[in-house]
Structures are given as structure tokens and as C-alpha cells.
Legacy VTK file of the C-alpha trace (Angstrom):
# vtk DataFile Version 3.0
C-alpha trace
ASCII
DATASET POLYDATA
POINTS 426 float
9.965 -17.223 -23.363
9.734 -13.943 -25.239
11.628 -14.663 -28.427
9.110 -13.688 -31.085
9.029 -9.909 -31.487
5.305 -10.147 -32.207
4.525 -12.190 -29.112
2.077 -11.005 -26.526
3.656 -9.064 -23.701
2.592 -9.344 -20.091
0.384 -6.444 -19.206
-1.501 -7.365 -16.045
-3.982 -4.951 -14.450
-3.403 -4.742 -10.707
-6.267 -2.703 -9.285
-8.862 -5.064 -7.887
-6.815 -8.126 -8.737
-8.084 -10.960 -6.563
-5.900 -11.737 -3.552
-3.192 -9.357 -4.758
-2.374 -8.257 -1.224
-1.704 -11.823 -0.185
0.408 -12.290 -3.289
2.502 -9.260 -2.438
3.023 -10.510 1.097
3.539 -14.195 0.372
4.395 -14.157 -3.349
2.553 -17.405 -3.998
4.069 -19.328 -6.911
2.142 -19.658 -10.158
2.475 -22.149 -13.006
4.161 -20.716 -16.070
1.674 -20.581 -18.946
2.694 -20.240 -22.581
6.227 -19.399 -21.632
6.836 -18.064 -25.130
4.994 -14.971 -23.906
6.651 -14.442 -20.573
10.220 -13.565 -19.844
12.494 -11.478 -17.678
16.118 -10.817 -16.865
17.690 -9.327 -13.780
20.676 -8.030 -12.006
23.903 -9.979 -11.885
22.776 -13.624 -11.796
19.146 -12.668 -12.332
20.114 -12.224 -15.931
20.039 -16.020 -16.031
16.890 -16.184 -18.137
18.621 -15.098 -21.298
20.544 -18.356 -21.476
17.347 -20.312 -21.645
16.085 -17.990 -24.356
19.022 -19.181 -26.409
19.288 -22.820 -25.350
15.600 -23.681 -25.324
14.239 -21.660 -28.208
13.658 -24.750 -30.354
11.899 -26.534 -27.522
9.747 -23.495 -26.796
8.593 -23.121 -30.346
7.806 -26.808 -30.574
6.001 -26.938 -27.238
4.254 -23.668 -26.364
3.106 -24.881 -22.945
6.462 -26.264 -21.902
7.976 -24.872 -18.734
10.603 -22.294 -19.614
13.441 -21.307 -17.385
13.428 -17.750 -16.159
16.072 -16.442 -13.878
13.794 -13.796 -12.503
13.855 -13.138 -8.813
10.509 -14.775 -8.108
8.048 -16.876 -10.028
5.371 -14.252 -9.478
7.362 -11.493 -11.160
8.506 -13.852 -13.888
5.035 -14.899 -14.928
2.464 -12.459 -13.586
3.916 -8.948 -13.340
6.997 -8.717 -15.529
6.960 -4.912 -15.706
7.835 -4.774 -12.007
11.012 -6.826 -12.471
13.994 -4.624 -11.658
17.252 -5.606 -13.337
19.918 -2.977 -12.621
20.632 0.197 -10.671
23.395 2.600 -11.684
24.571 5.641 -9.719
27.433 7.588 -11.264
29.034 10.982 -11.726
27.847 12.804 -14.838
30.458 12.542 -17.599
29.288 15.873 -19.054
28.761 18.042 -15.938
30.821 17.511 -12.748
28.068 19.126 -10.674
25.564 16.435 -11.606
24.857 12.818 -10.689
23.085 10.229 -12.835
20.582 7.642 -11.596
19.509 4.754 -13.844
16.817 2.154 -13.161
16.540 -0.750 -15.626
13.585 -3.142 -15.678
11.492 -5.318 -17.995
14.441 -6.824 -19.925
14.828 -9.355 -22.754
13.030 -7.060 -25.165
13.973 -8.293 -28.619
14.914 -6.062 -31.519
11.874 -4.401 -33.046
9.521 -5.320 -30.203
7.378 -2.422 -28.953
6.607 -3.637 -25.462
4.198 -1.346 -23.578
4.831 0.050 -20.121
2.539 -0.890 -17.245
0.557 1.998 -15.699
-0.194 -0.035 -12.574
3.403 -0.042 -11.287
5.000 2.724 -9.216
8.768 3.045 -9.809
10.830 4.755 -7.133
14.435 5.788 -6.473
15.123 5.814 -2.727
17.984 7.903 -1.317
19.275 7.737 2.245
21.572 10.659 3.081
21.739 10.200 6.857
23.263 6.708 7.037
20.347 4.882 8.657
19.202 2.906 5.565
15.854 4.719 5.575
14.908 6.840 2.571
15.133 10.606 3.105
14.506 11.563 -0.533
12.551 9.756 -3.238
11.866 10.223 -6.933
8.709 8.596 -8.252
7.691 7.625 -11.782
4.343 6.376 -13.015
3.108 5.575 -16.505
-0.191 6.993 -17.712
-2.547 5.386 -20.205
-2.109 2.500 -22.602
-1.105 1.962 -26.192
0.664 4.576 -28.276
-0.544 7.457 -26.102
1.347 6.484 -22.951
3.120 9.242 -21.003
5.063 9.311 -17.736
4.604 11.540 -14.680
7.491 12.266 -12.337
7.940 13.890 -8.966
10.708 16.220 -7.911
13.260 14.787 -5.456
11.501 15.261 -2.138
10.857 13.709 1.245
8.534 10.700 1.082
5.082 10.849 2.598
5.698 7.356 3.977
8.895 5.330 4.391
9.413 1.592 4.261
7.505 -0.903 2.152
4.428 1.289 1.730
4.610 4.307 -0.594
2.181 7.154 -1.160
2.047 8.859 -4.530
3.668 12.291 -4.463
2.263 15.307 -6.316
3.095 15.261 -9.995
5.812 17.742 -10.926
6.166 17.041 -14.639
4.652 14.899 -17.377
6.811 13.759 -20.269
6.699 11.653 -23.405
8.194 8.180 -23.454
11.442 7.701 -25.383
12.144 11.447 -25.329
14.336 13.563 -23.059
12.419 16.096 -20.956
13.414 18.270 -18.014
12.534 20.483 -15.091
13.460 24.004 -16.077
15.320 26.285 -13.735
18.757 27.320 -12.620
19.706 23.683 -12.077
17.650 21.732 -14.616
16.996 18.024 -14.140
16.823 15.768 -17.206
14.715 12.632 -17.571
14.436 9.809 -20.043
11.924 6.955 -19.732
11.893 4.458 -22.558
13.592 1.540 -24.279
17.383 1.270 -24.357
20.024 -1.320 -25.177
20.499 -3.533 -22.136
23.890 -2.447 -20.741
24.487 -5.518 -18.590
27.078 -8.010 -19.855
27.618 -11.575 -18.648
28.290 -15.085 -19.953
25.098 -16.395 -18.471
25.057 -19.603 -20.459
28.292 -20.795 -18.879
27.160 -19.727 -15.443
24.214 -22.108 -15.726
26.701 -24.918 -16.194
28.723 -23.811 -13.178
25.828 -23.467 -10.740
22.847 -25.226 -12.308
20.576 -24.759 -9.312
20.437 -21.034 -10.146
18.536 -22.021 -13.278
14.896 -21.174 -12.705
13.654 -24.404 -14.293
15.597 -26.486 -11.767
13.985 -25.028 -8.680
13.749 -25.765 -5.863
17.541 -26.098 -5.888
17.822 -29.840 -6.500
21.423 -29.875 -7.698
24.667 -29.340 -5.787
26.627 -26.270 -6.876
29.695 -26.169 -9.061
29.385 -28.805 -11.714
31.941 -26.872 -13.784
34.839 -24.970 -12.238
35.616 -22.368 -14.870
34.104 -19.778 -17.154
34.866 -19.971 -20.853
38.219 -18.469 -21.865
38.617 -15.141 -23.683
37.502 -15.468 -27.260
34.993 -18.192 -26.406
33.023 -16.406 -23.672
29.770 -14.865 -24.894
27.644 -11.980 -23.689
24.248 -13.625 -23.353
22.422 -10.289 -23.084
23.901 -8.798 -26.245
20.731 -9.317 -28.376
18.312 -7.656 -25.929
16.876 -4.280 -24.953
15.453 -3.148 -21.630
13.147 -0.471 -20.249
14.988 2.318 -18.459
14.372 5.353 -16.260
17.339 7.722 -16.444
17.740 10.908 -14.414
20.534 13.485 -14.389
20.261 16.061 -11.627
22.438 18.345 -9.483
24.261 16.495 -6.720
22.961 18.989 -4.175
19.426 17.727 -4.812
20.360 14.463 -3.068
22.647 15.738 -0.308
26.209 16.881 0.140
28.042 13.750 1.258
27.552 10.003 1.395
24.292 8.531 0.183
22.791 5.075 -0.202
20.493 4.383 -3.147
18.081 1.567 -3.898
15.103 1.162 -6.217
11.673 -0.351 -5.724
8.553 -1.235 -7.641
5.168 -1.169 -5.940
1.507 -1.813 -6.757
-1.863 -0.934 -5.325
-3.614 -3.736 -3.432
-7.098 -4.217 -1.950
-5.791 -2.790 1.336
-3.437 -0.208 -0.134
-5.480 1.962 -2.476
-6.090 5.624 -3.151
-2.517 6.370 -4.226
-0.960 4.032 -1.663
1.295 1.275 -2.971
2.805 -1.920 -1.546
6.435 -2.763 -2.351
6.803 -5.830 -4.540
10.468 -5.715 -5.621
13.681 -4.126 -4.333
17.149 -3.897 -5.892
20.508 -2.228 -5.378
23.807 -4.159 -5.291
24.067 -6.510 -8.288
24.799 -10.183 -7.582
23.987 -9.975 -3.895
20.756 -11.945 -3.695
21.226 -13.840 -6.923
24.581 -15.377 -6.052
24.264 -15.879 -2.325
20.598 -16.209 -1.418
18.470 -19.337 -1.711
15.938 -18.856 -4.474
12.986 -19.448 -2.158
14.106 -16.568 0.085
13.892 -13.916 -2.637
10.191 -13.384 -1.996
10.679 -12.152 1.541
13.779 -10.129 0.736
11.951 -8.223 -1.990
9.338 -6.942 0.430
11.787 -5.940 3.141
13.794 -2.744 3.627
17.578 -2.239 3.797
17.314 -1.957 7.584
16.687 -5.720 7.683
19.616 -6.738 5.493
22.184 -7.213 8.261
20.127 -10.011 9.791
18.768 -11.376 6.509
21.249 -11.303 3.621
24.278 -11.764 5.848
23.264 -15.274 6.845
23.037 -16.356 3.221
26.429 -14.867 2.382
28.051 -16.789 5.230
26.298 -20.029 4.275
27.374 -19.726 0.628
31.002 -19.014 1.464
31.022 -21.985 3.810
29.435 -24.240 1.174
32.183 -23.478 -1.367
34.873 -24.204 1.202
36.298 -20.715 1.562
37.274 -18.985 4.832
34.732 -16.776 6.553
36.989 -13.807 5.945
35.548 -13.809 2.432
32.034 -13.486 3.827
33.165 -10.743 6.206
34.569 -8.758 3.281
31.401 -9.087 1.203
29.184 -8.139 4.131
31.325 -5.112 4.969
30.847 -3.543 1.524
27.496 -4.925 0.348
25.315 -4.844 3.477
22.985 -3.025 3.702
21.917 -3.684 0.129
22.292 -0.140 -1.227
24.565 1.438 -3.827
26.803 3.788 -1.854
28.152 7.004 -3.326
29.976 10.024 -1.919
28.656 13.157 -3.601
31.549 15.214 -2.218
34.032 13.264 -4.387
34.564 14.057 -8.080
34.807 10.524 -9.429
34.992 6.948 -8.290
34.986 3.214 -8.781
32.661 0.337 -7.960
32.596 -0.107 -4.144
34.921 2.903 -4.047
33.008 4.664 -1.273
33.688 1.741 1.048
37.163 0.741 -0.158
38.714 3.708 -1.919
37.307 6.850 -0.299
36.071 8.043 -3.695
32.669 8.647 -5.308
31.899 4.921 -5.445
28.551 4.205 -7.087
28.203 2.013 -10.152
28.708 2.931 -13.815
27.117 0.975 -16.696
30.584 -0.118 -17.872
31.706 -1.337 -14.429
32.454 -5.056 -14.651
30.514 -6.003 -11.533
30.651 -9.707 -12.369
34.435 -9.766 -12.335
34.666 -7.558 -9.241
32.347 -9.793 -7.244
33.765 -13.054 -8.585
37.347 -12.028 -7.900
36.490 -11.445 -4.246
34.329 -14.514 -3.686
36.393 -17.014 -5.684
39.782 -15.268 -5.668
41.890 -13.129 -3.353
40.886 -9.605 -4.399
40.350 -7.210 -1.480
40.937 -9.861 1.179
44.271 -11.326 0.060
42.903 -14.737 1.154
44.159 -17.532 -1.105
42.751 -20.534 0.742
40.187 -22.359 -1.375
40.589 -20.140 -4.442
38.859 -21.199 -7.644
40.854 -19.288 -10.296
38.628 -20.314 -13.191
35.662 -18.515 -11.606
37.264 -15.131 -10.958
36.213 -13.705 -14.344
33.567 -14.548 -16.919
35.867 -13.029 -19.579
33.117 -10.769 -20.951
33.565 -7.010 -20.967
31.447 -4.000 -21.909
30.747 -3.311 -25.556
31.302 0.390 -26.255
28.562 0.268 -28.881
26.034 -0.221 -26.064
26.712 3.205 -24.520
26.466 6.896 -25.387
28.863 9.673 -24.276
25.965 12.022 -23.470
22.537 11.761 -21.867
20.787 9.291 -21.690
24.106 7.396 -21.707
22.630 3.947 -22.428
22.834 2.913 -26.072
20.026 3.196 -28.569
17.793 0.102 -28.660
18.452 -2.616 -31.200
LINES 1 427
426 0 1 2 3 4 5 6 7 8 9 10 11 12 13 14 15 16 17 18 19 20 21 22 23 24 25 26 27 28 29 30 31 32 33 34 35 36 37 38 39 40 41 42 43 44 45 46 47 48 49 50 51 52 53 54 55 56 57 58 59 60 61 62 63 64 65 66 67 68 69 70 71 72 73 74 75 76 77 78 79 80 81 82 83 84 85 86 87 88 89 90 91 92 93 94 95 96 97 98 99 100 101 102 103 104 105 106 107 108 109 110 111 112 113 114 115 116 117 118 119 120 121 122 123 124 125 126 127 128 129 130 131 132 133 134 135 136 137 138 139 140 141 142 143 144 145 146 147 148 149 150 151 152 153 154 155 156 157 158 159 160 161 162 163 164 165 166 167 168 169 170 171 172 173 174 175 176 177 178 179 180 181 182 183 184 185 186 187 188 189 190 191 192 193 194 195 196 197 198 199 200 201 202 203 204 205 206 207 208 209 210 211 212 213 214 215 216 217 218 219 220 221 222 223 224 225 226 227 228 229 230 231 232 233 234 235 236 237 238 239 240 241 242 243 244 245 246 247 248 249 250 251 252 253 254 255 256 257 258 259 260 261 262 263 264 265 266 267 268 269 270 271 272 273 274 275 276 277 278 279 280 281 282 283 284 285 286 287 288 289 290 291 292 293 294 295 296 297 298 299 300 301 302 303 304 305 306 307 308 309 310 311 312 313 314 315 316 317 318 319 320 321 322 323 324 325 326 327 328 329 330 331 332 333 334 335 336 337 338 339 340 341 342 343 344 345 346 347 348 349 350 351 352 353 354 355 356 357 358 359 360 361 362 363 364 365 366 367 368 369 370 371 372 373 374 375 376 377 378 379 380 381 382 383 384 385 386 387 388 389 390 391 392 393 394 395 396 397 398 399 400 401 402 403 404 405 406 407 408 409 410 411 412 413 414 415 416 417 418 419 420 421 422 423 424 425
């Protein structure tokens, strides 16, 4: 568990790594070694690892080889390639220019104050944008780190059509090289701004209490040995705690003209990819995918995350939907709850309507507005109020009122009013 700011970070070379292609396809599980050095956090309930960082710190220090819980999506990403762990995607209207849209990709979380964790040059980071409604990317933006140590830079591509679609990506021509932790841009009539570096983790959640509610989401308890819902309420206001408050994260932040992505409704998701023995020469295999927070982490069996990560949004209707229905049934709620979740969250993309001036979370589907997701959107409460309450559906049967809010909200100190919008690192 990465608690010591001086601890060794995971920095795993990928090219030529033995059996990497099989690992990408099957995501074979690995034992966790010296868990003091490995850690991750993720979207919605993937942020689960932070609780263990707090609860088990004494145990970890006393026993370096002890197994440490890590809520990361898969064991492979948690222990072998932490830089590829995606944690959050944000898509929102620019608060400083109504003609612009902002895209944010967060990854490599649980960076403690003062820790200078390097970026991994072996990972390809990509924003995927579908503007035709078929859940296939029409436009992509790619980012890749160059070099190691203090001389690292980042190369970016302009928003453009991908050379390949799906789970295999080909590196696009470099359009600009920039310094880490500094804003840089494409010059022109409609300039695009970029920031790649360390920021304050914007996600907020009482993760510690969630572990008590659904203990089988705790990484250390896999494979799901415990029945869900040991506790039926979050902590009340004043007692609830933001488990992620002490941590930073790596971020890629882009502000660009809306017209660069299309003129109407879009779907956005992010991916990380690596070269493999079969995919070389600037060809990369997808290893992680993320869009809607809480979707996989709340509803999907932990063992199924491997396959979901190396699929595309076109497969979500047949894949994620079955887990949503099974979860809703297991908690004793009517299937109308599952229908509502599926209608707004499947396929697993963040939807936004670029023709609208502003919006709200799930607003494209439910409110005919911009939609998207802002860093301050309380996605935990929105999702919980639907699944465990009567929001959206009006269904009261089987409600669990104590689970409709974690009673943690955004801390204004974690955000900036201007680009890059996420707060300065601790």
C-alpha cells in the first residue's frame, strides 16, 4: 500500500514483457508483493483501496509482505501496471468559454502529498468520442509519455479519426509535445489547451463505510466470499468522511472547441493500452476502459472486470446489463430499477449534447441538456438514490433509505475556477 511518500512506485516496462499478450487477454491474477509499494484507486467504488490505506496502515508497516486490499478493477492493474489504472472521466462545458468543452482523464491515484510519482512511457492514453450514436469511436485524442525521470515530456495528437477502432489502437502522428505539469496549447484561431500532470484527486466518497456495507467489494476479500449488506446505512452528516481527501492523482485535461468533437450528441470513454508481442510497431492492445462511474464497481462481479476492460461499448448491452439486473434482484428491488439504470448508463459512455449550453449528470438522457459529468457532480448520491431509493423511477418498493447518500460532498478547495480546473496537488 503506497503510504510512504518515499516508497518505490510501480514502473513496469511493457515492451517484450513475457506473456504480456496473454495477460492482456486473460488478465491472469498475480500475488501482491510488498503491498506497501503498490496501490491504486478508481472510479466510484473502485476508490475502495483508500479505505485500506487508512485502516491497514499499521499492519502494512509491521508486515511488508502482507496482502493489502486494493479496490482496483483487476489484480493485474493493481499490482503490475498501476499507471494504466483509470479512475475518473469528466466531460463538461467550459466555465470560462461557452464555445469550449473540457475532457478530463484521471488515473494512477492515491499519490500522497510530496510524492513525485513518475509517469509510465509504455502506456497509451486515449479519449474516444462517438458522434454518430453507434458506440464506435469516430474521433480520438491520444497521449503518450516520453522518457523517464525528470526529463519526461508528453506528446499529443490532434482530435482526429482513429487509424483503427475497437480494442486495438495505432499511434497517431504527433501534433504537439509539452512539458508535464504545465499548460500548453495548439495555436490557431481556436486554440486547444492541455495539462498533463499531478492534481488533487477530485473524487469524494466515504469509502471506509462502504466497505462495511458491502464487504465483498473489498479487494482483500475476493473472490466475493461474503453476502452483501452487512450494514444498511452510510454514516450521518458530520460523521461521514471523504476517504480520498489526502490523495493526489495523475490527470490529462483538455479544453477544446466543441466543434472539434461534433455538433450534437456525443458519447465519450477513455482507454489505456500497451504494446504486446503481437501488437508492436506503434500498435497497442486495450487493457482498461472507463466511462460511467459506479457502473462496473457497484453492479459487476469482481471476476468479470477483466473481460469488461478489454471489450468495447458495443458489447455493453449484453454484458453489463446482466450484472445490473442480477444486482437489483439480489437486493430485493423491482426490475424497474434495473431498467432505469440500463436506460441511462448502457452503453458505458459519458453522454453529452454539444448543442446545449449547460447540463447536469445524466442530463442528456433525462433532462435534454448538455449532460456530461463535472468534477463537483455528486455521482455517488445520484447513483445511490436511484438504486436504493426512488429517484428517477418513483419506485418505493424495497427502498433502503440509509444507502441513498454517503453524506460526503465536494470540497471547493479541491477545484479551480479556471483551467486546469482540478485543484493544485497536496
